[in-house]
FIRO-706365 format. One record per residue (C-alpha): x, z, y. Coordinates in steps of 0.1 Angstrom, whole numbers, plus 5000, padded with zeros to 4 digits. Layout:
# residues N
X;Z;Y
...
***
This chain:
# residues 172
1752;2393;5232
1734;2393;5199
1751;2385;5166
1734;2377;5134
1761;2392;5112
1781;2425;5115
1811;2420;5138
1840;2443;5128
1837;2476;5112
1858;2505;5122
1850;2538;5103
1817;2523;5094
1808;2513;5130
1803;2478;5141
1827;2468;5170
1822;2438;5193
1856;2425;5204
1842;2398;5227
1860;2399;5261
1888;2422;5249
1924;2414;5255
1950;2416;5228
1984;2406;5241
1980;2371;5255
1947;2366;5237
1912;2371;5250
1884;2372;5225
1857;2346;5232
1832;2349;5204
1825;2360;5169
1831;2333;5143
1818;2350;5111
1835;2363;5080
1865;2346;5063
1868;2342;5025
1880;2379;5023
1849;2391;5041
1869;2400;5072
1854;2394;5107
1871;2365;5125
1871;2358;5163
1876;2327;5184
1903;2337;5209
1918;2319;5239
1955;2323;5244
1971;2325;5279
1987;2291;5272
1953;2275;5268
1951;2272;5230
1920;2284;5211
1926;2300;5177
1904;2318;5152
1919;2352;5142
1911;2380;5119
1898;2411;5137
1921;2435;5119
1951;2414;5129
1940;2417;5165
1933;2454;5164
1966;2463;5146
1986;2442;5171
1998;2418;5143
1988;2388;5164
1994;2387;5202
1993;2350;5209
1985;2316;5193
2022;2314;5183
2035;2305;5218
2050;2339;5223
2073;2336;5192
2083;2301;5203
2092;2314;5238
2112;2343;5224
2130;2320;5200
2140;2298;5230
2151;2327;5252
2187;2325;5240
2183;2302;5210
2206;2323;5188
2184;2345;5167
2181;2321;5138
2197;2287;5133
2177;2258;5119
2194;2263;5086
2180;2298;5085
2213;2316;5091
2218;2342;5118
2247;2335;5142
2275;2361;5140
2270;2372;5176
2234;2379;5171
2241;2396;5138
2267;2419;5155
2243;2427;5183
2214;2436;5160
2236;2457;5136
2252;2477;5164
2218;2484;5180
2204;2494;5146
2231;2519;5137
2229;2535;5171
2191;2537;5174
2177;2541;5139
2181;2575;5122
2173;2559;5089
2203;2536;5091
2229;2543;5065
2257;2546;5091
2236;2563;5118
2255;2596;5115
2287;2579;5126
2271;2562;5156
2238;2573;5170
2241;2606;5152
2273;2615;5171
2259;2604;5204
2270;2568;5207
2244;2548;5225
2236;2511;5226
2232;2503;5263
2228;2465;5264
2194;2456;5278
2192;2423;5260
2211;2399;5237
2217;2377;5268
2236;2406;5285
2256;2413;5253
2265;2376;5249
2275;2372;5285
2298;2402;5281
2315;2390;5249
2310;2353;5246
2312;2335;5212
2328;2354;5184
2363;2340;5176
2370;2333;5139
2383;2364;5121
2372;2389;5147
2343;2415;5147
2326;2437;5172
2347;2467;5184
2344;2494;5211
2377;2498;5231
2369;2535;5235
2359;2545;5200
2340;2575;5213
2322;2555;5240
2289;2536;5240
2282;2500;5232
2281;2490;5268
2296;2464;5292
2333;2470;5296
2337;2489;5263
2331;2461;5237
2353;2433;5225
2359;2410;5196
2388;2425;5177
2410;2417;5147
2409;2440;5116
2444;2453;5127
2431;2462;5162
2401;2479;5147
2422;2499;5122
2443;2511;5151
2411;2522;5170
2396;2546;5145
2388;2582;5152
2410;2607;5135
2393;2626;5107
2399;2662;5101
2421;2670;5071
2404;2688;5042
***
């Protein structure tokens, strides 16, 4: 295939992306440069939609579909973000528990992941099936405070239940 303009430059080399797959997208043809002088490509999504996408967005994995993937993920459980932009409390609890157990940069990681507590729910759906909707005035708690976030060891608890379920700190 012969192009009249440079395709995409990587370390000074011209790269032809035609035929390559990026997530759900397959690159069909070079479309030229956008107003920022970046190479753009006509891509066909697995859902059948054609879309022009910047080559850098493709190569860096910033774009993996025409937008259908995000719409599908949002529909999966429908609880990640409400139409008013607020995050439901169940999803918020799920994400925060996962974050403090898996991200060493989290402020409270040392009290969770740092002391060996693991987040073992495979998905939000599994988490929600275990706990159900959060009752007013309750927050996420582990029944065994030294155990993992896993089925059978989590509950929605009152502040009093949580204060009775703390680990004992060594006296100074």
